[in-house]
N, C-alpha and C positions, 0 to 999 in steps of 0.2 A: 213242861210247865215253868214259867219264869221264876227266878229265885233272886234273892238279894245279892248273891255273889255268883259268878259264873262257875261252872264245874271245872275241875282240874284239867279236863281234856282240852279246854280252850282258853283257860284263864291266862296263860302265859304267852299266847300267840300275840304277835304284834298286829296292829290294825291292817297293815298292808298285806301280811300273810293271810289274815282272815279274808280280806277282800279278794285276793287272787287264788287262794287254795281251798277254801271251804265251799262246799256245794250247797250253800244256803238258798240259792235261787229257786230250787224245786219246792221249797216250803213257803214261798211268798208269791204274791202276784208280780207281774212284770214291773209295775210302777213301784211297788214296795221294794223289790229287789234292786232296782236302780237307785232308789232313795238310800237304801242301806249301803250300797257300794259307795255312793258319794259321801255318806256320813263317815264310813271307815277311812276313806282317803282324806277327808277334812281333818280327822284326828291326826293322821300322819303329818299333814301340813302344819297343824297347830303345834305339834311336838318336835318338829324338825330341828329347832335350835336349842332344845332342852338337853341337858347332859344325859349320857347313857352310862350306866354302871354295870358292866358285864359281870363283875364278880358277885353281884347280888341279883342278877337278872333284872337290872333296873331300867329296862326300856320303857320310856314314858308313854309309848303308844300301845302298851299291853292292853288287851281286852279288859282285864280285871280293873284297870285304872279308870275305865270309862263306861263300865257296865250300866250305870244309872242313866246314861244318855240314850240307851236303846229302849224302844217300845217293847211291850210284852210280846208282840208278834215277832219283832226282830230278835229278841232274846231267845224265844222258842226256836226260831229258824237256825240261829247260831248254835244252840245246844244240839239240835237234831243233826245238823251237819257235822258237828264235832264228834258225836257218837257214831256216825257212819264211817268215820275215819277219814 
């Protein structure tokens, strides 16, 4: 179920890690999966010139920083994929 903040299991993942490592595709239609993949990579592109603060895990492309941009279905798919490991 979608939440106002992502669960800890995925909150600190960068968008590129989520795009390439989480198995969210099985929870979405093919079109939705492609759309989410593109959205995740667009976040990476938007954030590429922003500063990163490793000492505070300050990667600007973290999932938690952009959680509101994902639809309820996308959030549910990301959560399910994060829970699966």
